[in-house]
C-alpha positions as CSV (number, residue, x, y, z in Angstrom):
1,M,-23.3,-85.5,146.8
2,Q,-24.1,-86.7,143.3
3,S,-24.6,-83.2,142.0
4,D,-21.4,-82.1,143.6
5,K,-19.4,-84.7,141.5
6,E,-21.4,-83.8,138.3
7,A,-20.4,-80.2,138.9
8,K,-16.7,-81.2,139.3
9,S,-16.7,-83.3,136.1
10,L,-18.4,-80.5,134.2
11,I,-15.7,-78.1,135.4
12,F,-12.9,-80.6,134.4
13,A,-14.5,-81.1,131.0
14,S,-14.6,-77.4,130.4
15,L,-11.0,-77.1,131.5
16,L,-10.2,-79.7,128.9
17,C,-12.0,-77.9,126.2
18,L,-10.2,-74.6,127.0
19,A,-6.7,-76.0,127.3
20,P,-5.9,-76.5,123.6
21,Q,-7.1,-73.0,122.8
22,A,-4.9,-71.4,125.6
23,A,-2.1,-73.6,124.8
24,L,-1.8,-71.9,121.3
25,I,-1.5,-68.5,123.2
26,Q,0.9,-69.3,126.1
27,P,2.1,-73.0,125.9
28,D,4.4,-72.8,129.0
29,K,1.8,-71.2,131.4
30,V,-0.9,-73.7,130.2
31,K,1.2,-76.7,130.8
32,L,1.7,-75.6,134.4
33,A,-2.0,-74.6,134.8
34,S,-3.1,-78.0,133.4
35,V,-1.0,-79.9,135.8
36,L,-2.3,-77.9,138.7
37,H,-5.9,-78.4,137.5
38,F,-5.3,-82.1,137.1
39,L,-3.9,-82.4,140.6
40,A,-6.7,-80.4,142.0
41,F,-9.2,-82.5,140.1
42,Q,-7.7,-85.7,141.6
43,R,-8.0,-84.4,145.0
44,L,-11.7,-83.4,144.5
45,M,-12.5,-86.8,143.4
46,E,-11.0,-88.7,146.2
């Protein structure tokens, strides 16, 4: 269970790192994607 949570936080951290770079390329799509990622992450952490 612990490693599962660690994996999820790693995925979330990598998304946060990639988001700014992607935002420079396609801001509108990234805003939508980051919202979806955030919602998915919240659900995973419940």
